[in-house]
C-alpha positions as CSV (number, residue, x, y, z in Angstrom):
1,M,17.5,-15.0,-0.5
2,K,19.8,-11.9,-0.4
3,K,17.9,-10.2,-3.3
4,L,14.6,-10.8,-1.5
5,L,15.8,-9.3,1.7
6,I,17.3,-6.3,-0.1
7,S,14.1,-5.9,-2.2
8,F,12.1,-6.0,1.0
9,V,14.2,-3.4,2.8
10,L,14.2,-1.0,-0.2
11,G,10.5,-1.6,-0.7
12,F,9.8,-0.9,3.0
13,I,11.7,2.4,2.8
14,T,9.8,3.4,-0.4
15,F,6.4,2.4,1.2
16,S,7.3,4.2,4.4
17,I,8.2,7.5,2.7
18,L,5.4,7.6,0.2
19,G,2.9,6.1,2.6
20,G,3.8,8.7,5.2
21,I,3.4,11.6,2.7
22,F,0.0,10.2,1.6
23,A,-1.1,9.7,5.2
24,Y,-0.3,13.2,6.3
25,L,-1.6,14.9,3.2
26,V,-4.7,12.8,2.5
27,F,-5.7,10.1,4.9
28,L,-5.1,11.6,8.4
29,P,-7.3,14.6,7.6
30,E,-10.0,12.2,6.3
31,F,-9.7,10.1,9.4
32,A,-10.0,13.2,11.6
33,I,-13.4,14.0,10.0
34,W,-14.5,10.4,10.6
35,Y,-13.4,10.6,14.2
36,E,-15.4,13.8,14.7
37,L,-18.5,12.2,13.2
38,H,-18.1,8.7,14.9
39,P,-15.8,9.1,18.0
40,D,-17.1,5.8,19.5
41,T,-16.2,3.9,16.3
42,V,-13.2,5.5,14.7
43,R,-9.8,5.9,16.5
44,G,-8.5,9.4,17.0
45,T,-5.1,8.2,15.8
46,P,-4.4,5.2,13.7
47,E,-3.1,2.1,15.5
48,L,0.4,1.7,14.1
49,I,1.0,-2.0,14.9
50,S,-1.8,-3.3,12.8
51,G,-1.1,-0.7,10.0
52,T,2.6,-1.7,9.9
53,T,1.8,-5.4,10.0
54,L,-0.6,-4.9,7.0
55,A,2.0,-3.0,5.1
56,V,4.7,-5.7,5.8
57,I,2.3,-8.5,4.6
58,Q,1.5,-6.5,1.4
59,L,5.2,-5.9,0.8
60,I,6.2,-9.5,1.4
61,A,3.6,-10.7,-1.0
62,L,4.7,-8.2,-3.6
63,V,8.4,-9.1,-3.3
64,I,7.7,-12.9,-3.4
65,L,5.2,-12.6,-6.3
66,M,7.5,-10.5,-8.4
67,D,10.4,-12.9,-7.8
68,K,8.3,-16.0,-8.7
69,L,6.8,-14.2,-11.7
70,K,10.3,-13.1,-12.7
71,I,9.3,-9.5,-13.0
72,D,12.6,-7.6,-13.2
73,T,12.1,-4.7,-15.6
74,L,11.2,-1.2,-14.3
75,K,8.1,-1.0,-16.5
76,G,7.0,-4.5,-15.5
77,G,7.6,-3.8,-11.8
78,A,5.7,-0.6,-11.9
79,I,2.7,-2.1,-13.8
80,F,2.6,-5.1,-11.5
81,G,2.9,-2.9,-8.4
82,I,0.0,-0.7,-9.6
83,I,-2.3,-3.7,-10.4
84,F,-1.4,-5.6,-7.2
85,S,-1.7,-2.7,-4.8
86,A,-4.7,-1.0,-6.4
87,V,-6.7,-4.3,-6.6
88,L,-5.8,-5.2,-3.0
89,W,-7.1,-1.9,-1.6
90,L,-10.0,-1.8,-4.0
91,I,-11.1,-5.2,-2.5
92,I,-10.6,-3.9,1.1
93,D,-12.4,-0.6,0.5
94,L,-15.3,-2.2,-1.2
95,Q,-15.7,-4.6,1.7
96,M,-15.7,-1.6,4.1
97,I,-18.3,0.2,2.0
98,S,-20.5,-2.8,2.1
99,M,-20.2,-3.1,5.9
100,T,-20.2,0.5,7.1
101,N,-21.6,3.9,6.5
102,I,-18.3,5.6,7.2
103,F,-16.5,4.7,3.9
104,S,-17.6,6.4,0.7
105,Y,-16.9,5.9,-3.0
106,D,-14.9,9.1,-3.0
107,Y,-12.6,7.6,-0.4
108,L,-12.4,4.4,-2.3
109,L,-11.3,6.2,-5.4
110,K,-8.7,8.2,-3.5
111,D,-7.4,5.2,-1.7
112,T,-7.3,3.0,-4.8
113,L,-5.5,5.7,-6.9
114,L,-2.9,6.5,-4.2
115,S,-2.4,2.8,-3.5
116,G,-1.7,2.3,-7.2
117,V,0.9,5.1,-7.1
118,L,2.5,3.6,-4.0
119,G,2.5,0.2,-5.7
120,A,4.0,1.6,-8.9
121,F,7.0,3.0,-7.0
122,G,7.3,0.0,-4.8
123,G,7.1,-2.4,-7.8
124,L,9.7,-0.3,-9.6
125,V,12.1,-0.4,-6.7
126,I,11.6,-4.1,-6.1
127,A,12.1,-5.0,-9.8
128,W,15.3,-2.9,-9.9
129,S,16.7,-4.5,-6.8
130,Q,15.8,-8.0,-7.8
131,K,17.5,-7.6,-11.1
132,K,20.6,-5.8,-9.6
133,Y,21.1,-8.4,-6.7
134,S,20.1,-11.6,-8.5
């Protein structure tokens, strides 16, 4: 249990730092454009409770899956993190493209790639911590 908690905390810090950087450099400017085009549909600022909840759920799943699959090498953690995060957000973004006119394939590509990068670092940190604290 200790290794899962430590893995979660370190993963949360990693996700928070990288997610914050990606948000300010890439996503918030994109959301501002969407808000200008669709002010009745898109929020002016993201709602943090649902965004944080989503990140926590994603992180819990990543920590538990990596533990159950016994992924504890840096390379294995990074690869699993890329696949897990990129596929998760690819599914979400494809669903949004199918239901709205706001999302585009350009956004899907950016989001999937950046989610993969975030997942790689998160998976790496989680694998390291699970091996160190097992």
